[in-house]
ROTI-624910 format. One record per residue (C-alpha): residue number from 1; residue in three letters; x, y, z. Coordinates in Angstrom, 3 decimals, always signed. Example, Ala and Ser with C-alpha at 12.3 -4.5 7.8 and 13.67 -1.06 7.14 Angstrom:
BEGIN
  num  residuo      east     north        up
    1      Ala   +12.300    -4.500    +7.800
    2      Ser   +13.670    -1.060    +7.140
# end
This chain:
BEGIN
  num  residuo      east     north        up
    1      Met    +9.898   +13.805    -5.541
    2      Asp    +9.152   +13.667    -9.138
    3      Tyr    +5.632   +13.716   -10.909
    4      Asp    +4.967   +10.218   -10.916
    5      Glu    +5.881    +9.631    -7.372
    6      Val    +3.409   +12.493    -6.350
    7      Met    +0.783   +10.933    -8.579
    8      Phe    +1.324    +7.690    -6.812
    9      Met    +1.183    +8.989    -3.416
   10      Asp    -1.777   +10.814    -4.439
   11      Glu    -3.400    +7.261    -5.527
   12      Leu    -2.248    +5.595    -2.187
   13      Glu    -3.903    +8.407    -0.106
   14      Ser    -7.311    +7.831    -1.824
   15      Leu    -7.137    +4.194    -1.123
   16      Arg    -6.411    +5.001    +2.856
   17      Gly    -8.892    +2.939    +5.216
   18      Gln    -9.636    +0.649    +2.171
   19      Gln    -8.863    -3.052    +1.731
   20      Val    -5.864    -3.532    -0.736
   21      Glu    -3.595    -5.812    -2.107
   22      Val    +0.215    -4.570    -2.141
   23      Ile    +2.713    -6.693    -4.541
   24      Tyr    +6.077    -6.353    -2.956
   25      Asn    +9.003    -8.361    -4.344
   26      Ala    +6.601   -10.667    -5.921
   27      Leu    +4.872   -11.438    -2.746
   28      Ser    +0.994   -10.387    -2.348
   29      Tyr    +0.146    -8.780    +0.918
   30      Arg    -3.759    -8.098    +1.677
   31      Gly    -5.086    -5.639    +4.312
   32      Glu    -6.597    -1.970    +5.139
   33      Leu    -4.179    +0.514    +4.017
   34      Ala    -3.464    +2.640    +7.092
   35      Gly    -1.129    +5.101    +5.572
   36      Thr    +2.024    +5.888    +3.880
   37      Ser    +5.147    +7.969    +4.174
   38      Glu    +7.671    +8.753    +1.438
   39      Asp    +9.667    +5.462    +2.163
   40      Glu    +7.052    +2.871    +3.637
   41      Ile    +3.490    +1.762    +3.268
   42      Tyr    +1.595    +0.666    +6.458
   43      Leu    -1.013    -2.366    +6.219
   44      Lys    -3.346    -3.419    +9.011
   45      Thr    -4.084    -7.273    +8.429
   46      Ser    -6.509    -9.435   +10.070
   47      Thr    -3.475   -10.556   +12.488
   48      Asp    -0.839    -7.852   +12.600
   49      Trp    +0.529    -4.951   +11.277
   50      Ile    +3.007    -4.824    +8.330
   51      Thr    +5.199    -2.074    +6.936
   52      Leu    +6.687    -2.529    +3.649
   53      Pro    +9.324    -0.237    +1.985
   54      Met    +8.182    +1.606    -1.185
   55      Glu   +10.920    +0.514    -2.967
   56      Gly   +10.169    -3.193    -4.311
   57      Ile    +6.303    -2.460    -4.389
   58      Thr    +5.234    -2.870    -7.962
   59      Thr    +1.384    -2.727    -7.523
   60      Val    -1.267    -1.439    -5.044
   61      Arg    -4.769    -2.421    -5.810
   62      Lys    -8.384    -1.819    -3.996
   63      Val    -9.598    -5.441    -3.375
   64      Glu   -13.261    -6.313    -2.141
   65      Ser   -13.545    -7.130    +1.632
   66      Pro   -13.093   -10.899    +2.437
# end
């Protein structure tokens, strides 16, 4: 893991348990950031759990709860 990847993982960890929007392959997903691994991000949505590969994620940002 290079420096930028480590910084990104630290930023994601700081968002754990918060409502986020994830842009993955030009699609937007919203939910609670439940966790991450080196390869995946885990979201808890209002209806289901979503696992997205890190490859293809362009943005993760905090959003206000709906």
